[in-house]
N, C-alpha and C positions, 0 to 999 in steps of 0.2 A: 446694820447687817453689812457684811463685806460683799465684795463683788461675786465671789464664788457662790455664796448662798443665793444671791439674786439670780445668777445664771441657772442654778438648779431650780429655783422657783419658777422661772420662765419655762422650763421644760414641763412643768406640771400644769401651770395655768398661764399661757402666753398672753392672754387678754385680761388685764387687771379688772375689767368691768364684769367678768364672769363671777357669779356668786358661788358656784360650786367649786370647792377646793378639795383635791385628793390628798389629804394629809398623809395617808399611808404611803403613797407613792413618793411624796416629798421626803418623808423620813427615810425611806429605803434608799433614795438617791444620796442623801447625806451619809448614811452608813456605808454605802458602796464607795463613795468618794474617800471616806476615811480609810477603808480597807485598801483602796488603790494607793493612797499615800504610804501606808505601811508596806505594801508589796513592792513599791518603788524603792523604799529604803532597804528592804530585804534583798533586792537585786544588787544594790550597791554593796551591801555587806558580803554577798557571795562573790562579787567581783574583787573585793578586797581580801578574799579568803578568810573571812571571819565567820566560820561555820557555826560556832556556839551562839554568837549573837544573831546570826541569820535564823537559826532554829527557834530562838526565843521570839523573834518577830513573827515567824510563821505561826507559832502557837497563839500569839496575840491576835493575829488576823483570824485564825480559826475560832477563837473564843468570841471575838466581836460578832462574827457571822452567826455563831450559834446563839449568842445572847439575844440577837435581834431577829433571828429566824430568816436570815438572808443567805441564799445559796452563793457559794464562791464562784 
């Protein structure tokens, strides 16, 4: 696992000795993190005046949110 996944895991279960794990929350954090990466890229495309590309990224963010039932 990379460090980012470990950081997200610590947000869900900070104490590794805890047996109860909120898998749903962990999955949501990963999906939101992926959406944030895409939104950041979208901001860069807008700054570069690449509107078509920006629209495509926006659609991808929307579809990811919809696919996993996460509100933007």
